[in-house]
N, C-alpha and C positions, 0 to 999 in steps of 0.2 A: 504494500500500500504506500510505499515511499513515493513522494512526489504528488500524492493526491491532496487536493485542498479540502477544507472542511465541508464545503458545499457538495463536492463529489462524494465524499464519505456518507453524508446524510442522504443523498439521492440513492446511493448503493444500498444503504440500510432500508430505505423505503421500498426499493425494488425487491430486496430479499424478504421483507415482511409480506409483500403481495405474493411472492413465489411460495413461501411456506403456508400461506392461507390457502392457496390453490392446491398445494401438495402436502397436506399435513403429516403424512407418513414418512416423508423424506427426512425431516429434522430428527424424528425418532430413530430412524435408521442410522443417521450420522452420529447421534448420541450413543447408540449401542456400540457402534464401531469405535468411537472415541473411548468408551469405557474399557473395551477389550484392548485397545491400543493396536497400532499398526507397527509391526516388528519387521526386521530384516527377513526376507524370503516370503513375506505375505504376498499372495497373488490377488491382484485386483482385476476383475473382469467386467467389461462393459458390453451390453447387448443393445442394439438399436434396431427397431422394427419400424419401417416406414408405413404410412397409410396404405401403400400399394402392396404391402406384405414382404418387401425385400428386407433381409436381415443382415446386419453387420455385427461382428463380434471381434473383440480384441482383448488381450490381457497383458499384464506386465507383472514382473516379480520385483518387489521392492528391494533396493540395494541400500547399503549404508549411506551412499551419496544422496539418495532420495530422502532418507531420514534426516540427514544434515540440512537439506533444503527445507523440509517441513519445519524443522526447529528454527531456522532463520526466519521463515515466514511467520511463525508464531510470535517471535520476538518483535517483529515489525508491526503487528496488529495492535490497535489501541486497547 
């Protein structure tokens, strides 16, 4: 969030509140993941299904470098 001014941060917070109101299960999912913690060698998988029925799937295995980046991002957040 470095380089964002307070107005941008408030706009982002408002947008996030609308998103979570539209998708109330997603914050609960994130909270459960945060409680467990993401550790080295955790696999994150994402599936996308278009309205036409096409599917896309990708995954990644978390490395120590990824964890270092996550920690840096946490320290930057207000």
